[in-house]
ZAVEX-369299 format. One record per residue (C-alpha): residue in one letter; x, y, z. Coordinates in steps of 0.2 Angstrom, whole numbers, plus 2048, in hexadecimal, padded with zeros to 3 digits. Example, Ala and Ser with C-alpha at 12.3 -4.5 7.8 and 13.67 -1.06 7.14 Angstrom:
# residues 2
a83E7EA827
s8447FB824
# end
This chain:
# residues 120
x800800800
x8088107FA
x7FE81B806
x80B818814
x81A81D80A
x82282F807
x81F8347F5
x82F83F7F6
x83A8307F7
x84782F7E8
x84681D7E2
x84E8127D5
x8438067CD
x8527FB7CB
x8537EF7BB
x8417F17B6
x83C7E47A9
x8297E57AC
x81A7ED7A4
x8147FF7A5
x8057FB7B0
x8117F47BD
x81B8047BE
x80E8117BB
x8078127CD
x8188137D4
x81D8217C8
x80D82B7CD
x8108297DF
x82282C7DF
x82683C7D4
x83983A7D8
x8398277D2
x8448237C4
x8438127BA
x8538097B6
x8548007A6
x8637F37A1
x8687EA792
x8597DF793
x8517EC788
x85C7E677A
x8547D5779
x8457D276F
x83C7C977D
x83C7DA788
x82D7E177E
x8237E578E
x8327EE795
x8357F8784
x8217FC785
x824803797
x83280C791
x829815783
x81C81B790
x82882079E
x82E83279C
x841834798
x84483E7A7
x83E82F7B2
x84B8237AA
x85C81D7AF
x8678117A6
x86F8027B0
x87A7F37AC
x8767E87BB
x8877E17B8
x88D7D37B6
x87B7CE7AF
x8727D37A0
x87F7D4792
x8787DE783
x8717D3775
x87E7DC769
x88D7D5773
x8917C3770
x8977B977F
x8A67B4775
x8AB7C6776
x8A67CA788
x89E7BE795
x8987CB7A1
x88F7DB7A1
x8987EB7A7
x8967FE7A7
x89F800797
x8917F778E
x883802794
x88380C783
x87A7FD77C
x86C801788
x86D814785
x86B811772
x85C806775
x854813780
x857820773
x850815765
x84081076F
x83D823775
x841829763
x84E83576A
x860839764
x86D82F76D
x875840773
x86584677B
x862835783
x87383578A
x872847791
x861843799
x8678337A1
x87683B7A8
x86B8497AF
x85E83C7B6
x86C8327BF
x8748427C6
x8638477CD
x85F8367D4
x86F8337DD
x8738457E1
x8848457D8
# end
């Protein structure tokens, strides 16, 4: 029950892979919440997560690696067996593609969102 939680909390919806109806009530109740997406977005099976991404405003999104898990689809395991922060650009490209934004705009927005969420 959300009525007992402070809506002012800064929250990270870590490694979100669900559908928009799952996250929507949380986004409405917690205006300082950000939703983290990983390289799971790069897989065709993640259609629900991509649909949620389309509906979540860009200023509420952050990029995560969840390393060492979730190697981007574009990276063959023969080249790299584990995810790491250096591969996050694959996720950023997918976010930009789904949101129909330029890569530079998406990178700038994600940087700003991360800075705001974590008080960097």
